[in-house]
N, CA, C and O atoms as a printed pandas DataFrame, in Angstrom:
     atom_number atom_name residue_name chain_id  residue_number  x_coord  y_coord  z_coord
0              1         N          MET        A               1  -46.696  -35.906   -5.398
1              2        CA          MET        A               1  -46.209  -34.561   -5.658
2              3         C          MET        A               1  -45.045  -34.278   -4.709
3              4         O          MET        A               1  -45.097  -34.657   -3.539
4              5         N          GLY        A               2  -44.020  -33.631   -5.190
5              6        CA          GLY        A               2  -42.849  -33.320   -4.395
6              7         C          GLY        A               2  -43.055  -32.133   -3.477
7              8         O          GLY        A               2  -44.082  -31.456   -3.513
8              9         N          THR        A               3  -42.056  -31.908   -2.664
9             10        CA          THR        A               3  -42.096  -30.755   -1.770
10            11         C          THR        A               3  -41.389  -29.583   -2.440
11            12         O          THR        A               3  -40.618  -29.760   -3.383
12            13         N          PHE        A               4  -41.663  -28.398   -1.943
13            14        CA          PHE        A               4  -41.067  -27.178   -2.505
14            15         C          PHE        A               4  -40.045  -26.621   -1.525
15            16         O          PHE        A               4  -40.216  -26.725   -0.310
16            17         N          ASP        A               5  -38.982  -26.030   -2.061
17            18        CA          ASP        A               5  -37.958  -25.440   -1.199
18            19         C          ASP        A               5  -38.440  -24.107   -0.630
19            20         O          ASP        A               5  -39.469  -23.571   -1.043
20            21         N          ASP        A               6  -37.675  -23.591    0.323
21            22        CA          ASP        A               6  -38.069  -22.363    1.023
22            23         C          ASP        A               6  -38.199  -21.169    0.079
23            24         O          ASP        A               6  -39.104  -20.350    0.241
24            25         N          ALA        A               7  -37.307  -21.063   -0.899
25            26        CA          ALA        A               7  -37.361  -19.931   -1.831
26            27         C          ALA        A               7  -38.644  -19.964   -2.656
27            28         O          ALA        A               7  -39.243  -18.921   -2.917
28            29         N          THR        A               8  -39.063  -21.156   -3.065
29            30        CA          THR        A               8  -40.310  -21.288   -3.827
30            31         C          THR        A               8  -41.502  -20.928   -2.963
31            32         O          THR        A               8  -42.388  -20.189   -3.391
32            33         N          LEU        A               9  -41.522  -21.452   -1.744
33            34        CA          LEU        A               9  -42.633  -21.149   -0.836
34            35         C          LEU        A               9  -42.711  -19.653   -0.535
35            36         O          LEU        A               9  -43.804  -19.095   -0.434
36            37         N          GLN        A              10  -41.561  -19.008   -0.394
37            38        CA          GLN        A              10  -41.539  -17.567   -0.140
38            39         C          GLN        A              10  -42.081  -16.797   -1.343
39            40         O          GLN        A              10  -42.884  -15.879   -1.176
40            41         N          ALA        A              11  -41.658  -17.156   -2.539
41            42        CA          ALA        A              11  -42.119  -16.474   -3.753
42            43         C          ALA        A              11  -43.631  -16.632   -3.925
43            44         O          ALA        A              11  -44.327  -15.673   -4.258
44            45         N          VAL        A              12  -44.129  -17.841   -3.698
45            46        CA          VAL        A              12  -45.563  -18.103   -3.818
46            47         C          VAL        A              12  -46.324  -17.328   -2.748
47            48         O          VAL        A              12  -47.347  -16.711   -3.044
48            49         N          GLY        A              13  -45.845  -17.353   -1.521
49            50        CA          GLY        A              13  -46.499  -16.619   -0.431
50            51         C          GLY        A              13  -46.550  -15.127   -0.679
51            52         O          GLY        A              13  -47.573  -14.488   -0.432
52            53         N          GLU        A              14  -45.453  -14.566   -1.166
53            54        CA          GLU        A              14  -45.415  -13.137   -1.466
54            55         C          GLU        A              14  -46.405  -12.779   -2.574
55            56         O          GLU        A              14  -47.062  -11.740   -2.513
56            57         N          LEU        A              15  -46.509  -13.641   -3.581
57            58        CA          LEU        A              15  -47.436  -13.383   -4.682
58            59         C          LEU        A              15  -48.891  -13.459   -4.196
59            60         O          LEU        A              15  -49.715  -12.623   -4.566
60            61         N          ILE        A              16  -49.199  -14.449   -3.378
61            62        CA          ILE        A              16  -50.558  -14.562   -2.832
62            63         C          ILE        A              16  -50.887  -13.349   -1.974
63            64         O          ILE        A              16  -51.989  -12.808   -2.070
64            65         N          ALA        A              17  -49.949  -12.913   -1.136
65            66        CA          ALA        A              17  -50.168  -11.736   -0.286
66            67         C          ALA        A              17  -50.382  -10.483   -1.132
67            68         O          ALA        A              17  -51.260   -9.675   -0.830
68            69         N          LEU        A              18  -49.589  -10.316   -2.186
69            70        CA          LEU        A              18  -49.755   -9.162   -3.069
70            71         C          LEU        A              18  -51.110   -9.217   -3.769
71            72         O          LEU        A              18  -51.794   -8.201   -3.889
72            73         N          GLY        A              19  -51.490  -10.400   -4.225
73            74        CA          GLY        A              19  -52.793  -10.545   -4.862
74            75         C          GLY        A              19  -53.917  -10.159   -3.923
75            76         O          GLY        A              19  -54.850   -9.462   -4.321
76            77         N          GLU        A              20  -53.834  -10.605   -2.682
77            78        CA          GLU        A              20  -54.856  -10.257   -1.695
78            79         C          GLU        A              20  -54.889   -8.746   -1.453
79            80         O          GLU        A              20  -55.959   -8.142   -1.378
80            81         N          GLN        A              21  -53.724   -8.158   -1.333
81            82        CA          GLN        A              21  -53.618   -6.709   -1.123
82            83         C          GLN        A              21  -54.237   -5.929   -2.281
83            84         O          GLN        A              21  -54.875   -4.898   -2.070
84            85         N          GLU        A              22  -54.048   -6.422   -3.496
85            86        CA          GLU        A              22  -54.535   -5.729   -4.684
86            87         C          GLU        A              22  -55.958   -6.145   -5.079
87            88         O          GLU        A              22  -56.528   -5.573   -6.008
88            89         N          GLY        A              23  -56.538   -7.135   -4.381
89            90        CA          GLY        A              23  -57.909   -7.550   -4.645
90            91         C          GLY        A              23  -58.063   -8.650   -5.684
91            92         O          GLY        A              23  -59.111   -8.750   -6.323
92            93         N          PHE        A              24  -57.046   -9.471   -5.864
93            94        CA          PHE        A              24  -57.071  -10.556   -6.838
94            95         C          PHE        A              24  -56.798  -11.892   -6.151
95            96         O          PHE        A              24  -55.942  -11.977   -5.271
96            97         N          ALA        A              25  -57.513  -12.914   -6.547
97            98        CA          ALA        A              25  -57.155  -14.277   -6.151
98            99         C          ALA        A              25  -56.116  -14.778   -7.149
99           100         O          ALA        A              25  -56.195  -14.478   -8.340
100          101         N          ILE        A              26  -55.159  -15.528   -6.666
101          102        CA          ILE        A              26  -54.086  -16.035   -7.524
102          103         C          ILE        A              26  -54.313  -17.529   -7.750
103          104         O          ILE        A              26  -54.598  -18.273   -6.812
104          105         N          THR        A              27  -54.182  -17.957   -9.005
105          106        CA          THR        A              27  -54.364  -19.360   -9.349
106          107         C          THR        A              27  -53.039  -19.953   -9.815
107          108         O          THR        A              27  -52.202  -19.267  -10.400
108          109         N          PHE        A              28  -52.872  -21.242   -9.542
109          110        CA          PHE        A              28  -51.666  -21.976   -9.928
110          111         C          PHE        A              28  -52.102  -23.223  -10.670
111          112         O          PHE        A              28  -52.856  -24.039  -10.139
112          113         N          GLN        A              29  -51.630  -23.371  -11.896
113          114        CA          GLN        A              29  -52.017  -24.524  -12.719
114          115         C          GLN        A              29  -50.767  -25.230  -13.225
115          116         O          GLN        A              29  -50.060  -24.696  -14.079
116          117         N          PRO        A              30  -50.484  -26.434  -12.704
117          118        CA          PRO        A              30  -49.360  -27.194  -13.272
118          119         C          PRO        A              30  -49.768  -27.791  -14.616
119          120         O          PRO        A              30  -50.922  -28.172  -14.810
120          121         N          ASP        A              31  -48.835  -27.867  -15.519
121          122        CA          ASP        A              31  -49.092  -28.496  -16.815
122          123         C          ASP        A              31  -47.818  -29.183  -17.300
123          124         O          ASP        A              31  -46.812  -29.197  -16.591
124          125         N          GLU        A              32  -47.856  -29.748  -18.491
125          126        CA          GLU        A              32  -46.706  -30.492  -19.000
126          127         C          GLU        A              32  -45.472  -29.620  -19.225
127          128         O          GLU        A              32  -44.358  -30.139  -19.285
128          129         N          ASP        A              33  -45.649  -28.317  -19.351
129          130        CA          ASP        A              33  -44.524  -27.402  -19.571
130          131         C          ASP        A              33  -44.040  -26.726  -18.295
131          132         O          ASP        A              33  -43.043  -26.005  -18.336
132          133         N          GLY        A              34  -44.705  -26.932  -17.171
133          134        CA          GLY        A              34  -44.321  -26.297  -15.913
134          135         C          GLY        A              34  -45.536  -25.768  -15.173
135          136         O          GLY        A              34  -46.362  -26.536  -14.680
136          137         N          TRP        A              35  -45.635  -24.445  -15.100
137          138        CA          TRP        A              35  -46.690  -23.793  -14.334
138          139         C          TRP        A              35  -47.268  -22.606  -15.083
139          140         O          TRP        A              35  -46.560  -21.911  -15.813
140          141         N          THR        A              36  -48.545  -22.385  -14.897
141          142        CA          THR        A              36  -49.189  -21.149  -15.323
142          143         C          THR        A              36  -49.829  -20.536  -14.094
143          144         O          THR        A              36  -50.598  -21.185  -13.385
144          145         N          ILE        A              37  -49.505  -19.286  -13.855
145          146        CA          ILE        A              37  -50.076  -18.545  -12.730
146          147         C          ILE        A              37  -51.049  -17.531  -13.303
147          148         O          ILE        A              37  -50.732  -16.812  -14.251
148          149         N          GLY        A              38  -52.219  -17.484  -12.726
149          150        CA          GLY        A              38  -53.251  -16.585  -13.204
150          151         C          GLY        A              38  -53.902  -15.823  -12.070
151          152         O          GLY        A              38  -53.439  -15.859  -10.930
152          153         N          TYR        A              39  -54.979  -15.135  -12.395
153          154        CA          TYR        A              39  -55.706  -14.338  -11.410
154          155         C          TYR        A              39  -57.201  -14.522  -11.611
155          156         O          TYR        A              39  -57.664  -14.900  -12.687
156          157         N          MET        A              40  -57.931  -14.250  -10.562
157          158        CA          MET        A              40  -59.394  -14.196  -10.613
158          159         C          MET        A              40  -59.812  -12.928   -9.875
159          160         O          MET        A              40  -59.248  -12.570   -8.842
160          161         N          ARG        A              41  -60.809  -12.266  -10.433
161          162        CA          ARG        A              41  -61.391  -11.108   -9.765
162          163         C          ARG        A              41  -62.842  -11.050  -10.205
163          164         O          ARG        A              41  -63.137  -10.844  -11.383
164          165         N          GLY        A              42  -63.740  -11.233   -9.255
165          166        CA          GLY        A              42  -65.147  -11.299   -9.612
166          167         C          GLY        A              42  -65.385  -12.496  -10.516
167          168         O          GLY        A              42  -64.994  -13.617  -10.193
168          169         N          MET        A              43  -66.021  -12.256  -11.634
169          170        CA          MET        A              43  -66.309  -13.332  -12.583
170          171         C          MET        A              43  -65.282  -13.410  -13.709
171          172         O          MET        A              43  -65.453  -14.185  -14.649
172          173         N          SER        A              44  -64.222  -12.618  -13.622
173          174        CA          SER        A              44  -63.223  -12.636  -14.695
174          175         C          SER        A              44  -61.883  -13.145  -14.165
175          176         O          SER        A              44  -61.658  -13.234  -12.958
176          177         N          GLY        A              45  -61.025  -13.466  -15.088
177          178        CA          GLY        A              45  -59.706  -13.942  -14.731
178          179         C          GLY        A              45  -58.864  -14.131  -15.978
179          180         O          GLY        A              45  -59.330  -13.909  -17.095
180          181         N          GLY        A              46  -57.645  -14.534  -15.782
181          182        CA          GLY        A              46  -56.749  -14.752  -16.905
182          183         C          GLY        A              46  -55.379  -15.175  -16.435
183          184         O          GLY        A              46  -55.152  -15.354  -15.238
184          185         N          ASP        A              47  -54.475  -15.334  -17.361
185          186        CA          ASP        A              47  -53.110  -15.748  -17.047
186          187         C          ASP        A              47  -52.237  -14.538  -16.789
187          188         O          ASP        A              47  -52.388  -13.493  -17.422
188          189         N          LEU        A              48  -51.313  -14.698  -15.839
189          190        CA          LEU        A              48  -50.318  -13.669  -15.557
190          191         C          LEU        A              48  -48.952  -14.035  -16.125
191          192         O          LEU        A              48  -48.275  -13.206  -16.735
192          193         N          HIS        A              49  -48.555  -15.301  -15.914
193          194        CA          HIS        A              49  -47.206  -15.694  -16.329
194          195         C          HIS        A              49  -47.116  -17.217  -16.377
195          196         O          HIS        A              49  -47.743  -17.907  -15.573
196          197         N          SER        A              50  -46.339  -17.735  -17.316
197          198        CA          SER        A              50  -46.090  -19.171  -17.426
198          199         C          SER        A              50  -44.598  -19.430  -17.425
199          200         O          SER        A              50  -43.819  -18.615  -17.921
200          201         N          GLY        A              51  -44.197  -20.565  -16.869
201          202        CA          GLY        A              51  -42.798  -20.930  -16.858
202          203         C          GLY        A              51  -42.601  -22.345  -16.371
203          204         O          GLY        A              51  -43.551  -23.003  -15.946
204          205         N          TYR        A              52  -41.381  -22.810  -16.433
205          206        CA          TYR        A              52  -41.079  -24.181  -16.054
206          207         C          TYR        A              52  -40.977  -24.338  -14.542
207          208         O          TYR        A              52  -41.516  -25.292  -13.981
208          209         N          ASP        A              53  -40.300  -23.424  -13.888
209          210        CA          ASP        A              53  -40.003  -23.489  -12.461
210          211         C          ASP        A              53  -41.009  -22.635  -11.690
211          212         O          ASP        A              53  -41.237  -21.479  -12.050
212          213         N          LEU        A              54  -41.612  -23.185  -10.638
213          214        CA          LEU        A              54  -42.646  -22.454   -9.905
214          215         C          LEU        A              54  -42.106  -21.180   -9.269
215          216         O          LEU        A              54  -42.777  -20.149   -9.308
216          217         N          GLU        A              55  -40.915  -21.223   -8.685
217          218        CA          GLU        A              55  -40.366  -20.022   -8.043
218          219         C          GLU        A              55  -40.199  -18.885   -9.040
219          220         O          GLU        A              55  -40.678  -17.777   -8.800
220          221         N          SER        A              56  -39.528  -19.144  -10.149
221          222        CA          SER        A              56  -39.299  -18.072  -11.127
222          223         C          SER        A              56  -40.611  -17.640  -11.787
223          224         O          SER        A              56  -40.761  -16.475  -12.153
224          225         N          THR        A              57  -41.553  -18.559  -11.941
225          226        CA          THR        A              57  -42.845  -18.205  -12.510
226          227         C          THR        A              57  -43.606  -17.292  -11.558
227          228         O          THR        A              57  -44.226  -16.321  -11.991
228          229         N          ALA        A              58  -43.561  -17.598  -10.255
229          230        CA          ALA        A              58  -44.221  -16.741   -9.265
230          231         C          ALA        A              58  -43.582  -15.352   -9.246
231          232         O          ALA        A              58  -44.287  -14.344   -9.196
232          233         N          ARG        A              59  -42.271  -15.300   -9.285
233          234        CA          ARG        A              59  -41.591  -13.990   -9.297
234          235         C          ARG        A              59  -41.898  -13.231  -10.593
235          236         O          ARG        A              59  -42.025  -12.006  -10.586
236          237         N          GLY        A              60  -42.014  -13.966  -11.702
237          238        CA          GLY        A              60  -42.338  -13.339  -12.981
238          239         C          GLY        A              60  -43.764  -12.841  -13.074
239          240         O          GLY        A              60  -44.068  -12.007  -13.927
240          241         N          ALA        A              61  -44.650  -13.334  -12.215
241          242        CA          ALA        A              61  -46.054  -12.910  -12.236
242          243         C          ALA        A              61  -46.292  -11.612  -11.477
243          244         O          ALA        A              61  -47.368  -11.023  -11.590
244          245         N          VAL        A              62  -45.309  -11.155  -10.707
245          246        CA          VAL        A              62  -45.490   -9.946   -9.890
246          247         C          VAL        A              62  -45.736   -8.723  -10.763
247          248         O          VAL        A              62  -46.709   -8.004  -10.535
248          249         N          ARG        A              63  -44.903   -8.468  -11.739
249          250        CA          ARG        A              63  -45.048   -7.273  -12.590
250          251         C          ARG        A              63  -46.375   -7.279  -13.339
251          252         O          ARG        A              63  -47.067   -6.262  -13.328
252          253         N          PRO        A              64  -46.767   -8.380  -13.994
253          254        CA          PRO        A              64  -48.075   -8.376  -14.663
254          255         C          PRO        A              64  -49.235   -8.132  -13.685
255          256         O          PRO        A              64  -50.220   -7.485  -14.040
256          257         N          LEU        A              65  -49.116   -8.650  -12.452
257          258        CA          LEU        A              65  -50.162   -8.415  -11.456
258          259         C          LEU        A              65  -50.232   -6.943  -11.077
259          260         O          LEU        A              65  -51.322   -6.379  -10.984
260          261         N          LEU        A              66  -49.093   -6.323  -10.861
261          262        CA          LEU        A              66  -49.075   -4.895  -10.531
262          263         C          LEU        A              66  -49.601   -4.053  -11.695
263          264         O          LEU        A              66  -50.328   -3.083  -11.477
264          265         N          ASP        A              67  -49.243   -4.413  -12.914
265          266        CA          ASP        A              67  -49.749   -3.698  -14.090
266          267         C          ASP        A              67  -51.266   -3.854  -14.205
267          268         O          ASP        A              67  -51.969   -2.891  -14.510
268          269         N          LEU        A              68  -51.760   -5.050  -13.963
269          270        CA          LEU        A              68  -53.196   -5.304  -14.020
270          271         C          LEU        A              68  -53.933   -4.505  -12.949
271          272         O          LEU        A              68  -54.994   -3.940  -13.212
272          273         N          SER        A              69  -53.377   -4.459  -11.760
273          274        CA          SER        A              69  -53.984   -3.689  -10.678
274          275         C          SER        A              69  -54.047   -2.209  -11.034
275          276         O          SER        A              69  -55.064   -1.556  -10.802
276          277         N          ALA        A              70  -52.974   -1.683  -11.593
277          278        CA          ALA        A              70  -52.958   -0.270  -12.004
278          279         C          ALA        A              70  -54.010   -0.006  -13.071
279          280         O          ALA        A              70  -54.645    1.048  -13.075
280          281         N          GLN        A              71  -54.195   -0.959  -13.974
281          282        CA          GLN        A              71  -55.214   -0.816  -15.018
282          283         C          GLN        A              71  -56.617   -0.796  -14.408
283          284         O          GLN        A              71  -57.450    0.017  -14.810
284          285         N          TYR        A              72  -56.886   -1.674  -13.448
285          286        CA          TYR        A              72  -58.183   -1.683  -12.768
286          287         C          TYR        A              72  -58.437   -0.358  -12.053
287          288         O          TYR        A              72  -59.546    0.173  -12.102
288          289         N          ILE        A              73  -57.409    0.176  -11.387
289          290        CA          ILE        A              73  -57.544    1.445  -10.678
290          291         C          ILE        A              73  -57.828    2.576  -11.663
291          292         O          ILE        A              73  -58.705    3.405  -11.419
292          293         N          ALA        A              74  -57.098    2.615  -12.767
293          294        CA          ALA        A              74  -57.312    3.660  -13.781
294          295         C          ALA        A              74  -58.715    3.560  -14.381
295          296         O          ALA        A              74  -59.381    4.577  -14.575
296          297         N          ASN        A              75  -59.164    2.337  -14.673
297          298        CA          ASN        A              75  -60.505    2.164  -15.218
298          299         C          ASN        A              75  -61.576    2.617  -14.236
299          300         O          ASN        A              75  -62.554    3.247  -14.637
300          301         N          ARG        A              76  -61.405    2.307  -12.963
301          302        CA          ARG        A              76  -62.371    2.738  -11.950
302          303         C          ARG        A              76  -62.401    4.273  -11.858
303          304         O          ARG        A              76  -63.468    4.876  -11.742
304          305         N          ARG        A              77  -61.238    4.879  -11.911
305          306        CA          ARG        A              77  -61.136    6.336  -11.851
306          307         C          ARG        A              77  -61.831    6.969  -13.052
307          308         O          ARG        A              77  -62.531    7.972  -12.907
308          309         N          ASP        A              78  -61.641    6.385  -14.245
309          310        CA          ASP        A              78  -62.269    6.910  -15.459
310          311         C          ASP        A              78  -63.786    6.795  -15.396
311          312         O          ASP        A              78  -64.495    7.681  -15.873
312          313         N          ARG        A              79  -64.290    5.708  -14.811
313          314        CA          ARG        A              79  -65.750    5.528  -14.697
314          315         C          ARG        A              79  -66.361    6.514  -13.715
315          316         O          ARG        A              79  -67.537    6.855  -13.840
316          317         N          GLN        A              80  -65.599    6.972  -12.755
317          318        CA          GLN        A              80  -66.110    7.894  -11.746
318          319         C          GLN        A              80  -66.145    9.332  -12.226
319          320         O          GLN        A              80  -66.703   10.197  -11.550
320          321         N          ARG        A              81  -65.574    9.592  -13.351
321          322        CA          ARG        A              81  -65.551   10.973  -13.879
322          323         C          ARG        A              81  -66.846   11.323  -14.533
323          324         O          ARG        A              81  -67.004   12.438  -15.031
């Protein structure tokens, strides 16, 4: 396996830190088309973003992660009513 450049490592690190902050584990799955980045929370999980290049895929997963976090917060708020 090759090494990753600084920009890729930064993008991946930022995504992992955001996932931790929002309460999600972040998964990275290489495949024949590039990368799929997903999430795990409790017993559930799913895909956030897929792409060829790991750096751009990690950056592309930020918005879906933030949207997912907002959805979890809204659902928790609705259950508390």
